[in-house]
C-alpha positions as CSV (number, residue, x, y, z in Angstrom):
1,M,14.9,104.5,-26.6
2,A,17.9,104.8,-28.9
3,D,18.6,108.0,-30.9
4,S,20.7,107.8,-33.9
5,K,21.8,111.4,-33.5
6,V,23.7,110.5,-30.3
7,S,26.6,108.9,-32.0
8,A,29.8,110.3,-30.4
9,P,30.4,108.3,-27.2
10,M,31.0,110.0,-23.9
11,P,34.6,109.9,-22.7
12,E,35.1,107.6,-19.8
13,E,35.9,110.4,-17.4
14,A,32.5,112.0,-18.2
15,K,30.5,108.8,-17.8
16,P,28.6,108.4,-14.5
17,D,29.4,105.1,-12.9
18,S,26.7,102.6,-11.9
19,K,26.6,103.9,-8.3
20,T,26.0,107.5,-9.5
21,L,23.3,106.3,-11.9
22,Q,21.5,104.5,-9.1
23,V,21.7,107.6,-6.9
24,L,20.2,109.7,-9.7
25,R,17.3,107.2,-10.0
26,D,16.8,107.3,-6.3
27,M,16.8,111.1,-6.2
28,A,14.2,111.2,-9.0
29,N,12.0,109.0,-6.8
30,R,12.6,111.3,-3.9
31,L,11.5,114.2,-6.0
32,R,8.3,112.3,-6.8
33,I,7.7,111.7,-3.1
34,H,8.3,115.4,-2.3
35,S,5.8,116.4,-5.0
36,I,3.1,114.1,-3.7
37,R,3.5,115.1,-0.1
38,A,3.7,118.8,-0.9
39,T,0.6,118.8,-3.1
40,C,-1.4,116.7,-0.6
41,V,-0.6,119.2,2.2
42,S,-1.5,122.1,0.1
43,S,-4.5,120.4,-1.7
44,S,-3.2,121.9,-4.8
45,G,-0.5,121.3,-7.4
46,H,0.9,119.1,-10.2
47,P,2.3,115.8,-8.8
48,T,1.8,114.0,-12.1
49,S,3.7,116.6,-14.1
50,C,6.4,116.6,-11.6
51,S,6.6,112.8,-11.7
52,S,7.0,112.8,-15.5
53,A,10.1,115.1,-15.3
54,A,11.7,113.6,-12.1
55,E,14.5,111.9,-13.9
56,I,15.2,114.9,-16.0
57,M,15.4,117.2,-13.0
58,S,17.5,114.7,-11.1
59,V,20.1,114.5,-13.8
60,L,20.1,118.3,-14.5
61,F,20.4,119.4,-10.9
62,F,22.7,116.7,-9.5
63,H,24.9,115.7,-12.4
64,I,24.9,118.3,-15.2
65,M,24.3,121.8,-13.9
66,R,27.1,123.8,-12.2
67,Y,25.9,126.1,-9.4
68,K,26.4,127.0,-5.7
69,Q,23.5,125.7,-3.7
70,E,24.1,128.2,-0.9
71,D,24.2,131.2,-3.4
72,P,21.4,130.6,-5.9
73,E,21.6,134.1,-7.4
74,N,25.4,133.8,-8.1
75,P,26.0,135.3,-11.6
76,D,28.2,132.3,-12.5
77,N,25.6,129.7,-11.8
78,D,24.0,127.8,-14.6
79,R,20.4,129.0,-15.1
80,F,17.3,126.8,-15.1
81,I,13.8,127.8,-16.2
82,A,10.9,125.6,-15.5
83,S,8.3,126.8,-18.1
84,K,6.4,123.6,-17.3
85,R,3.7,125.3,-15.0
86,L,6.4,126.0,-12.4
87,S,8.4,129.1,-11.6
88,F,12.0,129.3,-10.6
89,V,13.9,132.0,-8.7
90,D,14.8,134.1,-11.8
91,V,11.4,134.7,-13.5
92,A,7.8,133.7,-13.2
93,T,6.6,132.1,-16.4
94,G,2.8,132.1,-15.7
95,W,0.5,129.8,-17.6
96,L,2.6,128.4,-20.4
97,G,4.9,129.3,-23.3
98,Q,7.0,132.1,-21.8
99,G,10.0,130.3,-20.2
100,L,11.9,129.6,-23.4
101,G,11.9,133.3,-24.3
102,A,13.2,134.2,-20.9
103,A,15.9,131.5,-21.2
104,C,16.9,133.0,-24.6
105,G,17.5,136.3,-22.9
106,M,19.7,134.7,-20.2
107,A,21.6,132.7,-22.9
108,Y,22.1,135.8,-25.1
109,T,23.3,137.7,-22.1
110,G,25.7,134.9,-21.1
111,K,27.1,134.5,-24.7
112,Y,27.4,138.1,-25.9
113,F,27.4,140.4,-22.9
114,D,28.9,138.5,-20.0
115,K,30.9,136.2,-22.4
116,A,30.8,133.7,-19.5
117,S,30.7,129.9,-19.2
118,Y,27.3,129.5,-17.5
119,R,24.7,127.6,-19.5
120,V,20.9,127.9,-19.5
121,F,18.4,125.0,-19.3
122,C,14.7,125.3,-20.0
123,L,12.2,122.6,-19.2
124,M,8.9,122.7,-21.0
125,G,5.8,120.7,-21.2
126,D,4.6,119.3,-24.6
127,G,1.3,121.1,-24.2
128,E,2.8,124.5,-24.4
129,S,4.5,123.8,-27.6
130,S,1.1,124.8,-29.2
131,E,1.9,128.4,-28.1
132,G,3.3,130.6,-30.8
133,S,5.7,132.3,-28.4
134,V,7.6,129.0,-28.1
135,W,8.4,129.0,-31.8
136,E,9.2,132.7,-31.7
137,A,11.8,131.8,-29.1
138,L,13.0,128.7,-31.1
139,A,13.6,131.0,-34.1
140,F,15.4,133.6,-32.0
141,A,17.8,131.2,-30.4
142,S,18.7,129.6,-33.7
143,H,19.2,133.0,-35.4
144,Y,21.6,134.1,-32.6
145,N,23.4,130.7,-32.4
146,L,22.8,130.3,-28.7
147,D,24.9,127.2,-28.2
148,N,24.7,127.7,-24.4
149,L,21.0,127.0,-24.4
150,V,19.3,123.6,-23.9
151,A,15.5,123.3,-24.3
152,I,14.0,120.1,-22.8
153,F,10.6,119.0,-24.1
154,D,8.9,116.8,-21.5
155,V,6.6,114.9,-23.9
156,N,4.3,113.1,-21.6
157,R,1.3,113.0,-24.0
158,V,-1.3,114.4,-21.6
159,G,-2.4,118.0,-21.3
160,H,-4.6,119.9,-19.0
161,S,-7.9,118.5,-20.0
162,G,-7.0,115.5,-22.2
163,G,-4.6,114.0,-24.7
164,L,-2.4,116.4,-26.7
165,P,-2.6,116.4,-30.5
166,L,0.8,114.8,-31.2
167,E,0.7,112.5,-28.1
168,H,3.9,110.5,-28.1
169,C,4.9,111.2,-31.8
170,I,8.3,112.5,-30.7
171,D,9.6,112.3,-34.2
172,I,7.4,115.2,-35.1
173,Y,8.8,117.3,-32.3
174,Q,12.3,116.3,-33.4
175,K,11.6,117.4,-37.1
176,R,10.0,120.7,-36.0
177,C,12.9,121.6,-33.8
178,E,15.4,120.7,-36.5
179,A,13.4,122.7,-39.0
180,F,14.0,125.7,-36.7
181,G,17.7,125.1,-36.8
182,W,18.2,123.4,-33.5
183,N,20.5,120.5,-32.8
184,T,18.0,117.9,-31.6
185,Y,18.2,114.7,-29.6
186,V,15.5,112.3,-28.8
187,V,15.7,110.3,-25.5
188,D,13.8,108.1,-23.2
189,G,13.0,110.6,-20.3
190,R,13.0,107.7,-17.8
191,D,16.5,106.6,-18.6
192,V,19.1,108.5,-16.4
193,E,22.0,107.1,-18.3
194,A,20.7,108.2,-21.6
195,L,19.8,111.6,-20.3
196,C,23.4,112.1,-18.9
197,Q,24.7,111.2,-22.4
198,V,22.5,113.7,-24.4
199,F,23.1,116.5,-21.9
200,W,26.9,115.9,-22.2
201,Q,26.5,115.7,-26.0
202,A,24.7,119.1,-25.9
203,S,27.6,120.7,-24.1
204,E,29.9,119.7,-27.1
205,V,27.7,121.4,-29.7
206,K,28.9,124.8,-31.1
207,N,26.9,127.5,-32.9
208,K,23.5,125.8,-32.4
209,P,21.1,125.6,-29.5
210,T,20.0,122.1,-28.5
211,A,16.7,120.6,-28.0
212,V,16.2,117.4,-25.9
213,V,12.9,115.7,-26.8
214,A,12.2,113.4,-23.9
215,K,9.5,110.8,-24.0
216,T,7.9,110.5,-20.6
217,F,4.8,109.4,-18.8
218,K,2.6,111.7,-16.8
219,G,2.2,110.3,-13.3
220,R,5.3,108.0,-13.7
221,G,5.5,105.5,-10.9
222,I,2.0,106.0,-9.6
223,P,-0.3,103.0,-10.1
224,S,-3.4,103.5,-12.1
225,V,-2.4,107.2,-12.6
226,E,0.6,106.9,-14.9
227,D,-0.3,107.8,-18.4
228,A,-4.0,108.3,-17.5
229,E,-6.0,111.3,-18.3
230,N,-8.0,113.6,-16.0
231,W,-5.2,113.7,-13.4
232,H,-3.7,116.9,-14.3
233,G,-3.4,119.4,-11.5
234,K,-4.8,117.0,-9.0
235,P,-3.1,116.0,-5.7
236,M,-3.1,112.3,-4.9
237,P,-6.1,111.4,-2.7
238,K,-4.9,111.5,1.0
239,E,-6.2,107.9,1.5
240,R,-4.0,106.7,-1.3
241,A,-0.9,108.9,-0.8
242,D,0.8,106.9,1.9
243,A,0.5,103.7,0.0
244,I,1.9,105.3,-3.2
245,I,4.8,106.8,-1.2
246,K,5.6,103.5,0.2
247,L,5.7,101.8,-3.2
248,I,8.0,104.4,-4.5
249,E,10.2,104.3,-1.4
250,S,10.6,100.5,-2.0
251,Q,12.4,101.3,-5.2
252,I,15.0,103.5,-3.6
253,E,18.3,101.6,-3.1
254,T,20.5,104.2,-1.6
255,N,20.5,107.1,0.9
256,K,23.2,109.1,-0.8
257,N,22.9,112.7,-2.2
258,L,25.0,114.2,-5.0
259,E,26.5,117.6,-4.8
260,P,26.5,119.8,-7.8
261,K,29.7,120.8,-9.5
262,P,30.8,124.4,-8.7
263,P,30.4,127.0,-11.4
264,I,33.2,128.4,-13.5
265,E,33.7,131.9,-12.0
266,D,34.2,134.0,-15.2
267,S,31.2,136.4,-15.2
268,P,32.4,140.1,-15.3
269,P,31.5,142.4,-12.5
270,V,28.5,144.6,-13.3
271,N,27.3,147.9,-11.9
272,I,24.0,149.3,-13.0
273,L,23.1,151.5,-10.0
274,D,22.9,155.3,-10.0
275,I,23.5,155.8,-13.7
276,E,24.2,159.5,-14.6
277,M,24.3,161.2,-17.9
278,A,27.5,162.9,-18.8
279,S,25.7,166.2,-19.6
280,P,22.3,167.7,-19.4
281,P,19.8,167.7,-22.4
282,A,21.1,169.8,-25.2
283,Y,17.8,171.0,-26.7
284,T,16.7,174.6,-27.3
285,V,13.3,175.9,-26.2
286,G,11.2,176.1,-29.3
287,E,13.1,173.5,-31.2
288,Q,10.8,170.9,-33.0
289,I,11.5,167.3,-32.3
290,A,9.3,164.2,-31.8
291,T,9.5,162.5,-28.4
292,R,10.1,159.2,-30.2
293,K,13.3,160.6,-31.8
294,A,14.2,162.0,-28.4
295,C,13.9,158.5,-26.9
296,G,16.4,157.2,-29.5
297,L,18.9,160.0,-28.9
298,A,18.5,159.5,-25.1
299,L,19.1,155.8,-25.3
300,A,22.2,156.3,-27.3
301,K,23.5,158.9,-24.7
302,L,22.5,156.5,-21.9
303,G,24.5,153.7,-23.6
304,H,27.6,155.8,-23.2
305,A,26.9,156.4,-19.6
306,N,26.8,152.7,-18.7
307,D,28.0,149.7,-20.8
308,R,25.3,147.4,-19.6
309,V,22.4,149.4,-21.2
310,I,20.9,147.3,-23.9
311,V,18.0,147.9,-26.4
312,L,15.6,145.5,-28.0
313,D,13.4,146.3,-30.9
314,G,10.9,144.4,-33.1
315,D,11.7,145.5,-36.6
316,T,10.6,149.1,-35.9
317,K,14.0,150.7,-35.2
318,N,13.8,153.1,-38.1
319,S,10.5,154.4,-36.8
320,T,11.2,154.3,-33.1
321,F,14.7,155.8,-33.6
322,S,16.2,153.0,-31.6
323,D,18.5,152.6,-34.7
324,I,20.4,155.6,-33.3
325,F,21.4,153.4,-30.3
326,K,22.2,150.6,-32.7
327,R,24.6,152.8,-34.7
328,E,26.4,153.9,-31.6
329,H,26.3,150.6,-29.6
330,P,25.8,147.8,-32.2
331,E,27.0,145.1,-29.8
332,R,24.3,146.0,-27.3
333,F,21.4,146.1,-29.6
334,I,19.1,143.0,-30.1
335,E,16.9,142.8,-33.1
336,C,14.0,140.6,-32.2
337,F,12.0,141.0,-35.4
338,I,8.2,141.0,-35.5
339,A,7.8,138.7,-32.3
340,E,6.8,141.0,-29.5
341,Q,5.9,138.3,-27.0
342,N,9.3,136.8,-27.4
343,M,11.0,140.3,-27.3
344,V,9.5,141.0,-23.9
345,S,10.4,137.5,-22.6
346,V,14.0,138.0,-23.9
347,A,14.2,141.3,-22.1
348,L,13.0,139.7,-18.9
349,G,15.8,137.1,-19.2
350,C,18.5,139.7,-20.1
351,A,17.5,141.7,-16.9
352,T,17.6,138.8,-14.5
353,R,20.3,138.8,-11.7
354,G,20.9,142.5,-12.5
355,R,23.1,141.8,-15.5
356,T,21.7,144.5,-17.8
357,V,19.5,147.6,-18.0
358,A,17.0,146.5,-20.7
359,F,14.9,148.8,-22.8
360,V,12.3,147.3,-25.2
361,S,11.3,149.7,-28.0
362,T,8.4,149.2,-30.5
363,F,5.0,150.7,-31.4
364,A,2.9,150.9,-28.2
365,A,0.0,149.2,-30.1
366,F,2.2,146.1,-30.6
367,L,2.9,145.7,-27.0
368,T,-0.7,144.7,-26.4
369,R,0.3,141.3,-27.9
370,A,2.7,140.9,-25.0
371,F,0.5,141.8,-22.1
372,D,0.8,138.4,-20.5
373,Q,4.6,138.6,-20.6
374,I,4.4,142.1,-19.2
375,R,2.1,141.1,-16.3
376,M,4.2,138.1,-15.5
377,G,7.3,140.3,-15.6
378,A,5.7,142.5,-13.0
379,I,5.0,139.5,-10.8
380,S,8.7,138.6,-11.1
381,E,9.5,142.2,-9.9
382,T,11.7,142.5,-12.9
383,N,13.5,145.8,-13.8
384,I,12.7,146.2,-17.5
385,N,11.7,149.4,-19.4
386,L,9.3,149.5,-22.3
387,I,9.0,152.3,-24.8
388,G,5.8,152.5,-26.7
389,S,5.8,155.0,-29.7
390,H,3.1,156.0,-32.1
391,C,0.5,156.7,-29.5
392,G,-3.0,157.9,-30.1
393,V,-4.7,159.5,-33.2
394,S,-1.7,161.8,-33.6
395,V,0.0,158.9,-35.4
396,G,-2.0,160.3,-38.4
397,E,-1.8,158.7,-41.8
398,D,-0.7,155.3,-40.6
399,G,-4.2,154.6,-39.5
400,P,-6.0,153.0,-36.4
401,S,-4.0,149.7,-36.6
402,Q,-1.0,151.6,-35.5
403,M,-2.6,154.0,-33.0
404,A,-2.1,152.9,-29.3
405,L,-5.3,154.1,-27.6
406,E,-5.4,151.5,-24.9
407,D,-1.8,151.4,-23.7
408,L,-2.2,153.6,-20.6
409,A,-5.1,151.5,-19.4
410,M,-3.0,148.4,-19.9
411,F,0.1,149.7,-18.0
412,R,-1.8,151.4,-15.3
413,S,-3.3,148.0,-14.5
414,V,0.2,146.5,-14.0
415,R,1.1,146.5,-10.4
416,N,4.2,148.7,-9.4
417,C,4.7,149.8,-13.0
418,T,5.9,153.4,-13.4
419,I,4.5,155.3,-16.4
420,F,6.2,158.2,-17.9
421,Y,4.5,160.4,-20.6
422,P,7.0,163.1,-21.6
423,S,5.8,166.1,-23.6
424,D,9.0,167.3,-25.1
425,A,12.5,166.2,-25.9
426,T,14.1,167.5,-22.7
427,S,11.6,165.7,-20.5
428,T,12.0,162.6,-22.6
429,E,15.7,162.4,-21.9
430,H,14.9,162.7,-18.2
431,A,12.3,160.1,-18.4
432,I,14.8,157.6,-20.0
433,L,17.4,158.2,-17.3
434,L,14.8,158.0,-14.5
435,A,13.5,154.7,-15.9
436,A,17.1,153.3,-16.0
437,N,17.4,154.1,-12.3
438,T,13.9,153.2,-11.2
439,K,13.2,149.8,-9.5
440,G,10.5,147.7,-11.2
441,M,8.9,147.9,-14.6
442,C,8.7,151.2,-16.4
443,Y,6.7,152.3,-19.5
444,I,7.5,155.4,-21.5
445,R,4.9,156.7,-23.9
446,A,6.2,158.4,-26.9
447,S,4.5,160.3,-29.7
448,R,5.1,160.5,-33.5
449,P,4.5,164.2,-34.3
450,E,7.2,166.8,-33.8
451,T,6.5,169.0,-30.9
452,A,8.1,172.1,-29.5
453,V,10.7,171.9,-26.8
454,I,9.3,173.7,-23.8
455,Y,11.8,172.9,-20.9
456,T,15.2,174.3,-20.6
457,P,18.3,172.0,-20.1
458,Q,18.4,173.0,-16.4
459,E,14.8,171.9,-15.6
460,S,14.8,169.0,-13.2
461,F,12.3,166.0,-13.2
462,A,11.3,163.4,-10.7
463,V,9.1,160.3,-10.6
464,G,5.6,161.4,-9.5
465,Q,6.2,165.1,-9.9
466,A,4.0,167.1,-12.3
467,K,4.9,170.5,-13.8
468,V,2.7,173.5,-13.6
469,I,3.9,175.2,-16.8
470,R,1.3,178.1,-17.1
471,H,-0.3,179.8,-14.1
472,D,-1.7,183.1,-13.0
473,V,-3.7,184.2,-9.9
474,N,-6.7,184.8,-12.2
475,D,-6.7,181.2,-13.5
476,K,-10.3,179.9,-13.7
477,V,-9.7,176.3,-14.9
478,T,-6.9,173.7,-14.6
479,V,-6.3,171.9,-17.8
480,I,-4.2,168.7,-17.5
481,G,-2.5,167.2,-20.5
482,A,0.5,165.1,-21.5
483,G,2.4,164.5,-24.7
484,V,0.8,166.0,-27.7
485,T,-2.3,167.2,-25.8
486,L,-0.1,169.4,-23.6
487,H,0.7,171.4,-26.6
488,E,-2.9,171.6,-27.5
489,A,-3.6,172.9,-24.0
490,L,-1.0,175.6,-24.3
491,A,-2.4,176.6,-27.7
492,A,-5.8,176.8,-26.1
493,A,-4.5,178.9,-23.2
494,E,-2.9,181.3,-25.6
495,D,-6.2,181.8,-27.6
496,L,-8.3,182.1,-24.4
497,S,-6.0,184.7,-23.0
498,K,-7.0,187.0,-25.9
499,E,-10.5,186.7,-24.5
500,D,-9.3,187.5,-21.0
501,I,-9.9,183.9,-19.9
502,S,-7.0,182.6,-17.9
503,I,-6.4,178.9,-17.5
504,R,-3.8,176.8,-15.7
505,V,-1.9,174.1,-17.5
506,I,-0.3,171.1,-15.9
507,D,2.1,168.6,-17.6
508,L,1.7,165.4,-15.6
509,F,5.1,163.8,-16.8
510,T,4.3,160.6,-14.9
511,I,0.9,159.1,-15.1
512,K,1.7,156.5,-12.5
513,P,2.4,157.5,-9.8
514,L,0.3,160.5,-10.2
515,D,1.2,163.8,-8.5
516,V,-2.1,164.0,-6.6
517,T,-0.9,166.9,-4.4
518,T,-0.2,169.2,-7.3
519,I,-3.5,168.2,-9.0
520,I,-5.6,168.9,-6.0
521,S,-3.9,172.1,-4.9
522,N,-4.1,173.7,-8.4
523,A,-7.8,172.5,-8.8
524,K,-8.7,174.3,-5.6
525,A,-6.9,177.4,-6.8
526,T,-9.0,177.4,-9.9
527,G,-12.4,176.9,-8.3
528,G,-12.4,173.2,-8.3
529,R,-12.5,173.0,-12.1
530,I,-10.4,170.4,-14.0
531,I,-10.3,169.5,-17.6
532,T,-8.2,166.4,-18.7
533,V,-7.3,166.0,-22.2
534,E,-5.6,162.9,-23.7
535,D,-4.8,161.2,-26.9
536,H,-6.2,157.9,-25.6
537,Y,-9.6,156.3,-25.2
538,P,-11.4,157.4,-22.1
539,E,-11.3,154.0,-20.5
540,G,-8.4,153.7,-18.2
541,G,-6.6,156.8,-19.3
542,I,-5.5,160.1,-17.7
543,G,-9.1,161.3,-17.1
544,E,-10.0,158.3,-15.1
545,A,-6.7,158.4,-13.2
546,V,-7.3,162.0,-12.2
547,C,-10.9,161.3,-11.3
548,A,-9.7,158.5,-9.0
549,A,-7.1,160.9,-7.4
550,V,-9.8,163.6,-6.5
551,S,-12.7,161.3,-5.8
552,M,-12.6,162.2,-2.0
553,E,-12.7,166.0,-2.8
554,P,-16.3,167.1,-2.8
555,D,-15.7,170.4,-4.5
556,I,-13.7,169.4,-7.5
557,L,-15.3,168.6,-10.9
558,V,-13.4,166.8,-13.6
559,H,-14.4,167.1,-17.3
560,Q,-12.7,164.5,-19.5
561,L,-11.7,165.0,-23.1
562,A,-10.5,161.8,-24.7
563,V,-10.6,160.1,-28.1
564,A,-14.3,159.3,-28.9
565,G,-15.0,156.6,-31.3
566,V,-12.9,154.4,-33.5
567,P,-10.3,156.6,-35.4
568,R,-9.4,156.6,-39.0
569,S,-6.4,157.7,-41.1
570,G,-5.7,161.4,-41.6
571,K,-3.4,164.2,-40.8
572,P,-2.5,164.4,-37.1
573,G,-4.0,167.8,-36.5
574,E,-7.2,167.0,-38.3
575,L,-7.6,163.8,-36.3
576,L,-6.9,165.4,-33.0
577,D,-9.8,167.9,-33.8
578,M,-12.1,165.3,-35.3
579,F,-11.9,163.1,-32.2
580,G,-12.3,165.8,-29.6
581,V,-8.9,166.4,-28.1
582,S,-7.6,169.6,-30.0
583,A,-7.1,173.1,-28.7
584,R,-10.6,174.0,-30.1
585,H,-12.3,171.4,-28.1
586,I,-10.4,172.5,-25.0
587,I,-11.5,176.1,-25.6
588,V,-15.2,174.9,-25.9
589,A,-15.0,172.8,-22.7
590,V,-13.5,175.7,-20.7
591,K,-16.2,178.1,-21.8
592,C,-19.0,175.5,-21.0
593,I,-17.6,174.9,-17.6
594,L,-17.4,178.6,-16.8
595,M,-20.9,179.2,-18.1
596,N,-22.3,176.4,-15.9
């Protein structure tokens, strides 16, 4: 298939000779054989999808890409993401549509942070081009001129359950990519010589990412299966596999292998371990400051402590206060605009191979859009940190569309995710630093209203360690809060003390892992009585976490206060009271428990 855009001829020294081309064809067929054998043995897999992309993979891995086979995580290696229902060593891409966003993060890191020569290649199936996240990534790459990024569309016409809407109308794919600002080539995906030419051409393009739209055929080389529907995700029948393999083997003319070119070793050394702040928090007890603003200030301070700290935001920086980081470290701030799925994927890409300490900042409610990217990031055991602000009904006048009331449930369900819920500016700064040094995914829940600083600069914090911030030998009930509800609990304690009712108040600080020892010991010291209060729906929140923690303790009773019903717009204090999580409701709950 000819492509009029590929006009500049390859220089002779870059052209593969006829022997190399034949070896590339043979290696593509060996890849087909491997996919058939592997899927037959496992009784699961995608040999037809593998077969459609075999020539693409052969050319990329054995002619174009530069890497050390013996050192796959070498920072100088070219990167490859197989978003086409496969996962590579750097990031798991899940169902479909996530790979290009992660590739954007790797390419952004290579171009702007590492300033290195490595390139990034992302192979995608045509079916996933229906995913909106793919077009978010296309827009991002074009906006940031990621000329070290190549996206390959394997247009094989057939999807999971039948033919795809565009089938083999590759000119439409080409026009769409061009409309998003990509340098775009169309190529016959079975022609190794043409593939070599377009990939070389892509390496010569400056200030634009390149899309390669490759026309292929699903099940290529397999009789009665090639270009047929209803073969997706099905291994070849065992009784047919040997004959198919023999047929493909008969087309192999050489027994040679090709070694990849070595990478250009120009990535800078990076150290992101054991980051320390230059000074302790500088807040004064009693000072009023929102934890969302404290997040922005802490990020800017952390950026001075380590030059690989980066922040991504989705057009909310003037509300999340990540604009403070941007002002102080503009070269390490990535504006992702209103595209939260892509923002998380970009962060995943930026964090691979330990190149950056990535913080994603936006309204917590908007992170629900990116839950699939978040859960796949956890499967990849990625080290990214997500900050969700504007949590709960205390958001106030902005209304329920902005109020995150499900976020704790979402992140509690993510395996090995650490959840911080700081209650003042001092603990917020500690949460940011701890997250930067914690392995795995971290979520920091931040609030909109201004609240009083309750901890001195000398206070220490640790993951999984709660704070008992009010206690007396005569305490009758343990009240557990976090964020704005901790301040409601303290207000309730003050009012109850005037009636000679003493309650203990615990600030959880981390919701996951939970400080079970502190919770149980203090519950037993207060007659086994616990009240949890949270600016969150009851499902999956603090109350349920505490209930699970004490479930094997027969003499502990937990009374849960959480947001009841669908909220509305209003003043923060009024809404906390209207929906059952204010100091007044805590006082009523304490008295009811003591009466009973």
